[in-house]
C-alpha positions, 0 to 999 in steps of 0.5 A: 500500500502506498499512502498519497496524502492521508490515512484514507488515501491508499493505493494497493499495489501488492504490498511489494517494494515500491519506488515512487515519483510524484508530479503534476501533469496538464490533465490530473495529478499523477504518481509513478511507481515501480519496484521489485516485480512491479513494472512502471505504473502511472496512477491517477491520485483523484481516482486512485486507479492505474492509468498506464502500466509498462510491459516487461521486455521480451524473453531472453535468448534462452527463452527465460522470463527477464526479472523485473526490479526497478530501483529508481525512476524519474519523469524526463523533460516537460512531457506531461507525464509521458516520458520516464526513465527507470534504473534497475537492479540489473544495471539497466537504464530504460526509457519509456514513452507511453505515447508510443508503446508499453515496452522501453523505447531505449535501453542502456546497460551501465556498469555492473551494479544497481542504478540506485538513484535518479533525477532529470532536467530537460533531456538530461538524466542524472543517475548514481549506482552502488559504487559511487558512479555519478553519471549524466546521459542525454536521452536523445543519444544514450550511448554517445552523450555520457558525462561522469562526475567524480568524487563519491566513494560509497554507494549513492542513494539520492541525487537532485538537480537544481532547476534553474542553477547549474548544480547537481547534489548527491548523497550516499553511504559515505555520509557526504553531501556533494554539489557538482557544477553540471557544466564544468563537472567540478565539485564545488561543495562537500559537506560531512553530515555524520549519517548514512544519507538516503535522499536530497532535495534542493529548495526553491531559494537561490544558491549562495555564492562563496562570498555571500556565505562568508559575509553571513558567517562574519555577521554571525561572529559579530552577533556572538561578540556583542552578546559576550 
């Protein structure tokens, strides 16, 4: 069961592990879910019913069913809830467009570890895996336009991209919050936060530059001295 607002607003999806991503479409409030043996589904929060469900890929060369295990997902671009990217336990990146078909329209095998977190901005998808690899791909050229961001040590669990500033934040098991410049790929901030971290989000506030942060600390130091 997935709670969508109050104790009475529940979506029953088999009680299995579910990853979720909420967004507003031009037509209604939708939420996307996927998980272990749970294909990507879209739910209408008003009716609490599934409005679309993905279909598993064809059987493999041995005619065996391909297992389903989604670990991360994100809506891509301003598609109105039509285009989604899913990262799997089996290090696959799958792109779905529900306007065309239920099976993936593109697929990319990436590394050897699960894709554990994901976000997107425009046509770019940012994702991390269990080794600490933080990567950006362009959905228009999955295999050609690949950018890597260095610095993470442990497995990544959360990633977020600022919607107006060129910043990408990531957290994980090494207990650090890192902020990269999307364009230069440089790590511009790094904070040790004591605990293993699972998620990160950006606020709507503008990101402060280093000089502004120093001014704030100078003001605070002045306040402390006056109190003494």
